[in-house]
TORMIPA-526850 format. One record per residue (C-alpha): residue number from 1; residue in three letters; y, x, z. Coordinates in steps of 0.05 Angstrom, whole numbers, plus 32768, in hexadecimal, padded with zeros to 4 digits. Each point is the difference from the previous one (the first is absolute). Example, Ala and Ser with C-alpha at 12.3 -4.5 7.8 and 13.67 -1.06 7.14 Angstrom:
REM TORMIPA-526850
- 1, ALA, 7FA6, 80F6, 809C
- 2, SER, 8045, 801B, 7FF3
***
This chain:
REM TORMIPA-526850
- 1, MET, 8000, 8000, 8000
- 2, PHE, 8045, 801A, 7FEE
- 3, VAL, 804A, 7FFA, 8012
- 4, ASN, 8035, 7FF9, 7FCB
- 5, SER, 803D, 801D, 8024
- 6, HIS, 8036, 7FE7, 7FCF
- 7, THR, 7FFB, 7FC9, 7FCD
- 8, HIS, 8022, 7FC1, 7FE4
- 9, LEU, 7FD9, 7FBF, 8001
- 10, TYR, 8037, 7FDF, 7FD7
- 11, SER, 7FEA, 8029, 7FC4
- 12, GLY, 7FBB, 7FDF, 8000
- 13, LEU, 800C, 7FDA, 7FC0
- 14, ALA, 801A, 803C, 7FD9
- 15, PRO, 7FBC, 8011, 7FE0
- 16, LEU, 7FFA, 7FB9, 7FE7
- 17, GLY, 802B, 8004, 7FC1
- 18, MET, 8043, 8018, 8019
- 19, PRO, 802C, 8008, 7FC2
- 20, ALA, 8016, 8046, 7FEC
- 21, PRO, 8049, 800D, 800E
- 22, SER, 802E, 8004, 7FC4
- 23, PRO, 801D, 8031, 7FF3
- 24, PRO, 7FCD, 802D, 8022
- 25, PRO, 801C, 8022, 803E
- 26, THR, 800C, 804B, 7FFD
- 27, THR, 8014, 800F, 8048
- 28, PHE, 7FE7, 7FEC, 8045
- 29, LEU, 803C, 7FD3, 800C
- 30, GLU, 7FF4, 7FDD, 7FBE
- 31, ILE, 7FB7, 7FF4, 8014
- 32, LEU, 8019, 7FDF, 803F
- 33, GLU, 8035, 7FD7, 7FDD
- 34, ARG, 7FD7, 7FEA, 7FC4
- 35, VAL, 7FBC, 7FF6, 8022
- 36, TRP, 7FF9, 7FFC, 804B
- 37, TRP, 8045, 7FE4, 8013
- 38, ARG, 7FF9, 7FCE, 7FC8
- 39, LEU, 7FBC, 7FEC, 801B
- 40, ASP, 8013, 7FF9, 8048
- 41, ARG, 803D, 7FD4, 7FEF
- 42, ALA, 7FD2, 7FD0, 7FD9
- 43, LEU, 7FD0, 7FF4, 8039
- 44, ASP, 7FFB, 7FBB, 801F
- 45, GLU, 7FD2, 7FE9, 8038
- 46, ALA, 7FC7, 7FEC, 7FD2
- 47, SER, 8000, 8041, 7FD8
- 48, LEU, 8006, 802A, 803E
- 49, ARG, 7FC5, 7FDD, 8021
- 50, ALA, 7FD6, 8009, 7FC1
- 51, ALA, 8014, 8049, 7FFA
- 52, ALA, 7FEF, 800E, 8049
- 53, ARG, 7FBD, 7FDB, 7FFF
- 54, TYR, 7FEB, 8023, 7FC0
- 55, TYR, 8015, 8044, 8019
- 56, VAL, 7FE1, 7FF9, 8045
- 57, ALA, 7FBE, 7FE3, 7FE6
- 58, ALA, 7FFA, 803A, 7FCE
- 59, ALA, 8010, 8032, 8037
- 60, ARG, 7FC8, 7FE4, 802B
- 61, ARG, 7FD0, 8005, 7FC6
- 62, ALA, 8015, 804A, 7FF9
- 63, GLY, 7FF1, 800E, 8049
- 64, THR, 8048, 8001, 801B
- 65, SER, 8007, 7FDF, 8044
- 66, VAL, 8048, 8012, 8014
- 67, LEU, 803F, 7FF9, 7FD6
- 68, VAL, 8045, 801B, 8012
- 69, ASP, 802C, 7FD4, 7FD5
- 70, HIS, 8049, 8005, 7FEC
- 71, HIS, 801B, 7FBF, 7FE4
- 72, GLU, 803C, 7FE9, 7FD6
- 73, SER, 800E, 7FBB, 7FE3
- 74, PRO, 804C, 7FF7, 7FFF
- 75, ASN, 7FFD, 7FB5, 7FEF
- 76, LEU, 7FCA, 7FF3, 8034
- 77, ILE, 8013, 8027, 803F
- 78, GLU, 7FF7, 7FD0, 803A
- 79, GLY, 7FB7, 7FF2, 800D
- 80, SER, 7FE6, 8032, 7FCC
- 81, LEU, 7FDC, 802A, 8033
- 82, ASP, 7FD9, 7FC3, 8017
- 83, VAL, 7FE7, 7FF6, 7FB9
- 84, LEU, 7FE6, 8047, 8000
- 85, ALA, 7FE4, 7FFB, 8046
- 86, ASP, 7FDA, 7FC1, 7FEF
- 87, ALA, 7FE0, 8020, 7FC3
- 88, CYS, 7FEB, 803C, 802A
- 89, ALA, 7FE3, 7FD4, 8037
- 90, GLU, 7FDA, 7FD6, 7FCD
- 91, PHE, 7FD8, 803C, 7FEA
- 92, GLY, 7FFA, 8024, 8043
- 93, MET, 8031, 8037, 7FEB
- 94, ALA, 8025, 8025, 8037
- 95, ALA, 8047, 800C, 7FEC
- 96, VAL, 8044, 801E, 8013
- 97, LEU, 8037, 7FD8, 7FDE
- 98, CYS, 804B, 8006, 7FF6
- 99, TYR, 8037, 7FE6, 7FD4
- 100, GLY, 8026, 8039, 7FDE
- 101, ALA, 8049, 7FEF, 800E
- 102, THR, 802F, 8013, 7FC7
- 103, GLU, 8047, 7FF4, 7FE7
- 104, ARG, 7FF0, 8007, 7FB6
- 105, ASN, 8007, 7FB5, 7FF0
- 106, GLY, 802A, 7FDF, 8036
- 107, GLY, 8021, 8037, 8027
- 108, ARG, 8001, 8003, 804C
- 109, GLU, 7FED, 7FB7, 8008
- 110, GLU, 7FC0, 800B, 7FD9
- 111, ALA, 7FF0, 803C, 802D
- 112, ARG, 800E, 7FD7, 803E
- 113, ARG, 7FD0, 7FCB, 7FE9
- 114, GLY, 7FCA, 8034, 7FF1
- 115, LEU, 8006, 801E, 8045
- 116, GLU, 8000, 7FBB, 8020
- 117, GLU, 7FBF, 7FEF, 7FDB
- 118, CYS, 7FE1, 803E, 8020
- 119, ARG, 801A, 7FEB, 8044
- 120, ARG, 7FE8, 7FB9, 7FF8
- 121, PHE, 7FBA, 8014, 7FEA
- 122, ILE, 7FF8, 8034, 8037
- 123, GLY, 8014, 7FCC, 8034
- 124, THR, 7FD6, 7FC5, 7FE7
- 125, ASN, 7FC1, 801E, 7FE1
- 126, ARG, 7FC2, 7FF4, 8029
- 127, ARG, 7FCB, 8012, 7FCD
- 128, PRO, 7FCD, 8033, 801A
- 129, ARG, 8001, 8045, 7FE0
- 130, ILE, 8041, 7FF0, 7FDA
- 131, ALA, 8042, 801D, 8018
- 132, GLY, 8048, 8005, 7FE7
- 133, VAL, 802F, 803B, 7FFC
- 134, VAL, 8047, 8008, 7FE7
- 135, GLY, 800B, 8010, 7FB6
- 136, LEU, 8035, 801E, 7FD3
- 137, HIS, 7FF7, 8003, 7FB5
- 138, ALA, 801C, 8047, 7FF8
- 139, SER, 803F, 8020, 801A
- 140, PHE, 8022, 8002, 7FBC
- 141, THR, 8000, 7FB3, 7FFF
- 142, VAL, 8020, 7FF7, 8045
- 143, SER, 8040, 8013, 8025
- 144, ASP, 8005, 802A, 803E
- 145, ASP, 800C, 7FC1, 8029
- 146, THR, 7FBE, 7FE1, 7FE9
- 147, ILE, 7FDA, 8040, 8011
- 148, ARG, 801F, 8000, 8045
- 149, ASP, 7FEE, 7FB6, 8008
- 150, ALA, 7FB8, 800F, 7FEC
- 151, GLY, 7FFA, 8037, 8035
- 152, ASP, 801E, 7FD1, 8034
- 153, VAL, 7FCD, 7FCA, 7FF0
- 154, CYS, 7FC7, 8032, 8005
- 155, ARG, 8015, 8015, 8045
- 156, GLU, 800F, 7FB9, 8017
- 157, LEU, 7FBB, 7FE8, 7FEC
- 158, GLY, 7FDA, 8040, 8011
- 159, THR, 7FE8, 800B, 7FB9
- 160, VAL, 8009, 8030, 7FC5
- 161, LEU, 801F, 8004, 7FBB
- 162, HIS, 7FDC, 7FFD, 7FBD
- 163, VAL, 802C, 801B, 7FC7
- 164, HIS, 7FFC, 8022, 7FBC
- 165, LEU, 8019, 8047, 8009
- 166, ALA, 8012, 8034, 7FCA
- 167, GLU, 7FD2, 7FE0, 7FCE
- 168, ALA, 802C, 8018, 7FC7
- 169, ALA, 803A, 8030, 7FF9
- 170, ALA, 8030, 7FC4, 7FFE
- 171, ASP, 7FF4, 7FF3, 804A
- 172, VAL, 8013, 8047, 8012
- 173, GLU, 803D, 8000, 7FD2
- 174, ASP, 8018, 7FBF, 801F
- 175, ALA, 7FFA, 801B, 8047
- 176, ARG, 8027, 803F, 7FEC
- 177, ARG, 8037, 7FD7, 7FE1
- 178, ARG, 8006, 7FDC, 8043
- 179, GLY, 8008, 8043, 8024
- 180, TYR, 7FB9, 800C, 8019
- 181, GLU, 7FD0, 8039, 7FF0
- 182, GLY, 7FCD, 7FCD, 7FE9
- 183, PRO, 7FE3, 7FBB, 8010
- 184, LEU, 7FD6, 801B, 803A
- 185, GLU, 803F, 801D, 8021
- 186, ARG, 8025, 7FBF, 7FF2
- 187, LEU, 7FCC, 7FD8, 8026
- 188, ALA, 8002, 8032, 8039
- 189, ALA, 804C, 8000, 8004
- 190, LEU, 8002, 7FB4, 8002
- 191, ASP, 7FCB, 7FFC, 8038
- 192, ALA, 7FCC, 7FE0, 7FD3
- 193, LEU, 7FCC, 8037, 7FFF
- 194, VAL, 7FD5, 7FDD, 8035
- 195, PRO, 7FC1, 8025, 8017
- 196, GLY, 7FC2, 7FE1, 7FE0
- 197, SER, 8027, 7FE9, 7FC2
- 198, VAL, 7FDF, 7FFE, 7FBC
- 199, LEU, 8026, 8026, 7FCA
- 200, ALA, 7FE2, 7FF1, 7FBB
- 201, HIS, 7FFE, 8035, 7FC9
- 202, GLY, 8029, 803D, 8016
- 203, VAL, 7FF8, 801E, 7FBB
- 204, HIS, 8045, 8020, 8001
- 205, LEU, 7FFE, 801A, 8047
- 206, THR, 7FFD, 804B, 800C
- 207, ALA, 7FC6, 801B, 802A
- 208, ASP, 8033, 800C, 8038
- 209, GLN, 8016, 7FB7, 7FFD
- 210, ALA, 7FB8, 7FE8, 8001
- 211, SER, 7FF6, 802A, 803E
- 212, LYS, 803E, 7FE2, 8020
- 213, ALA, 7FE4, 7FBA, 7FF2
- 214, ALA, 7FC0, 8013, 8024
- 215, ASP, 8027, 801E, 803A
- 216, ALA, 8023, 7FBC, 8006
- 217, GLY, 7FBC, 7FDF, 8004
- 218, CYS, 8005, 7FDE, 7FBD
- 219, TRP, 7FCA, 7FF5, 7FCC
- 220, LEU, 8007, 8012, 7FB7
- 221, VAL, 7FD4, 7FDA, 7FCE
- 222, GLN, 7FEE, 801E, 7FBD
- 223, ASN, 7FF5, 7FD1, 7FC5
- 224, PRO, 7FE5, 802B, 7FC7
- 225, ARG, 7FF1, 7FCB, 7FCC
- 226, SER, 8044, 7FE1, 8007
- 227, ASN, 8024, 8042, 8001
- 228, ARG, 7FDC, 8016, 7FC1
- 229, ASN, 800C, 7FBD, 7FDE
- 230, ASN, 804B, 8001, 8011
- 231, ARG, 8006, 8049, 7FEC
- 232, VAL, 8024, 8013, 8041
- 233, GLY, 7FD9, 803F, 800D
- 234, TYR, 7FC9, 8019, 802F
- 235, ALA, 800B, 8000, 804C
- 236, GLY, 7FE6, 8046, 800C
- 237, SER, 8033, 800B, 8037
- 238, LEU, 7FDB, 7FCF, 802D
- 239, ARG, 7FD5, 803C, 8013
- 240, GLY, 8039, 800C, 8030
- 241, SER, 7FED, 7FC4, 802A
- 242, ARG, 7FC4, 7FF5, 802D
- 243, LEU, 8009, 7FB4, 7FFA
- 244, VAL, 7FF0, 7FEB, 7FB9
- 245, ALA, 7FD7, 7FC4, 7FEB
- 246, LEU, 7FEC, 7FE1, 7FBD
- 247, GLY, 801B, 7FC1, 7FDF
- 248, THR, 8000, 7FDE, 7FBC
- 249, ASP, 8048, 7FE5, 7FFB
- 250, GLY, 7FE8, 7FBE, 7FE2
- 251, PHE, 7FC7, 801B, 7FD6
- 252, ALA, 7FBC, 7FE2, 8011
- 253, SER, 7FE7, 8011, 8046
- 254, ASN, 7FC4, 8027, 7FE7
- 255, MET, 800A, 803C, 802E
- 256, PRO, 7FC8, 802B, 7FE4
- 257, ASP, 8022, 7FFA, 7FBC
- 258, GLU, 8043, 8013, 801F
- 259, ALA, 7FE0, 803B, 8023
- 260, GLY, 7FE1, 8016, 7FBE
- 261, VAL, 8043, 8000, 7FDE
- 262, LEU, 801D, 8028, 8039
- 263, ARG, 7FC9, 8034, 7FF9
- 264, ALA, 800B, 8006, 7FB5
- 265, VAL, 804C, 8004, 8004
- 266, ALA, 7FFE, 8030, 803B
- 267, ALA, 7FD1, 802E, 7FDB
- 268, ALA, 802C, 7FFE, 7FC1
- 269, GLU, 803D, 8011, 802B
- 270, GLY, 7FDC, 8039, 8023
- 271, ASP, 8003, 7FDB, 8042
- 272, VAL, 7FC1, 8019, 8023
- 273, PRO, 7FD8, 7FF4, 8029
- 274, ASP, 7FF3, 7FB7, 7FEC
- 275, PRO, 802A, 7FD4, 802E
- 276, SER, 7FE1, 7FBD, 7FEE
- 277, ALA, 7FCC, 7FF8, 8038
- 278, GLU, 8031, 8011, 8037
- 279, ARG, 8035, 7FD0, 7FE5
- 280, LEU, 7FCE, 7FC8, 7FF6
- 281, ALA, 7FE8, 8008, 8048
- 282, ALA, 8047, 8003, 801B
- 283, GLY, 800A, 7FB6, 7FF0
- 284, TRP, 7FD4, 7FEF, 803B
- 285, LYS, 8031, 8023, 802E
- 286, ILE, 8037, 7FD3, 7FE6
- 287, ALA, 7FD2, 7FC4, 800A
- 288, ARG, 7FF4, 8016, 8048
- 289, GLU, 804B, 8008, 800E
- 290, ARG, 8015, 7FBE, 7FE2
- 291, LEU, 7FC3, 7FD4, 800A
- 292, GLY, 7FD9, 8021, 8038
- 293, VAL, 7FC3, 800E, 7FD5
- 294, SER, 7FE2, 8044, 7FF2
- 295, ALA, 7FC0, 7FED, 7FDA
- 296, PRO, 7FEF, 7FCE, 7FC9
- 297, VAL, 801C, 7FBE, 8018
- 298, ALA, 7FD1, 7FD1, 7FDD
- 299, THR, 7FB8, 7FFE, 7FEA
- 300, ALA, 7FE9, 801D, 7FBE
- 301, PRO, 8016, 7FD9, 7FC2
- 302, GLU, 7FBB, 7FE2, 7FF5
- 303, GLU, 8002, 7FE3, 8047
- 304, LEU, 8043, 7FDD, 7FF8
- 305, ALA, 8005, 7FB5, 7FFA
- 306, PRO, 7FF5, 7FF5, 7FB5
- 307, PHE, 803A, 7FEF, 7FD4
- 308, ASP, 8004, 7FEC, 7FB7
- 309, PHE, 8025, 8039, 7FDF
- 310, ALA, 7FFB, 7FE1, 7FBC
- 311, ALA, 8024, 7FC1, 8018
- 312, ILE, 8036, 802B, 8021
- 313, GLU, 800A, 8025, 7FBF
- 314, VAL, 8005, 7FBF, 7FD8
- 315, GLU, 8038, 7FE7, 802E
- 316, ALA, 8022, 8044, 7FFD
- 317, ARG, 8000, 7FFE, 7FB4
- 318, LYS, 801F, 7FBA, 8000
- 319, GLU, 8038, 8017, 802E
- 320, ALA, 8009, 8040, 7FD9
- 321, GLU, 800E, 7FD9, 7FC0
- 322, LYS, 8036, 7FD8, 8024
- 323, LEU, 801D, 8040, 801E
- 324, TRP, 8006, 8024, 7FBD
- 325, ARG, 8023, 7FC3, 7FE3
- 326, ARG, 8033, 8002, 8039
- 327, TRP, 800D, 804B, 7FFE
***
């Protein structure tokens, strides 16, 4: 059984006929603007539920039993984490959930609503083996005030932050324009680098910065398939941290496949010895910190209550067709 330490359930319908962007994106920011931000704005409750059920059911079939999810649906903020949590509970999936607050569509009010959704879910969720944390999309999509607010909510609720960090050079350049050495230093200066936080990607951190993140007690999560697909580079500097886990960033939660890609890319980059087994195992440490579990949290897939994956896929394809018409 495996832990996926960073993913996006909202992308569950993407493999089911998502139209190609036109014109094709040539930079990381264009990929966000023309694909993923376009997708998350088109989500409604029905499509989000179908995406989550399809993604979670497929993850269970692949042997994944814990998901650390980072969610965005700007036109469905309030209550969105309950949609995800219900899908996880339906299939016996343990999960750590957050809403990634951002200002990229509606400014500070949008960010406030995202943080409030995290607060609401953390305070009301009673599902076993499912917990909430505080989320930020990425520092380049929020103001200093929102980052401070996120840190304050973490401390108020006794939880941690889940945020994209230095995934691409654009995040580093934005932080420097704002007067910080980088996005890691920006989080630290604004009191949002909470111990135990999950920092996704870290591709454009230096080894020294990765070490500083570990010294602060924060996890980095490598996502090799996504990083390769988005052409943002290889996170070789994560060798500088002792706290590195493995995620898929919305790709299917087949963790042996993700580990295989990491082995291949690491070898091609001269990053030896192979880091994949250690990073795959590290996910259980995050699961223990956030959910209190340190071993597989459910029975083997063949012992789970049976579910009709074909029927789940049929419903997902119906909702996907509606989603692509909207987007």
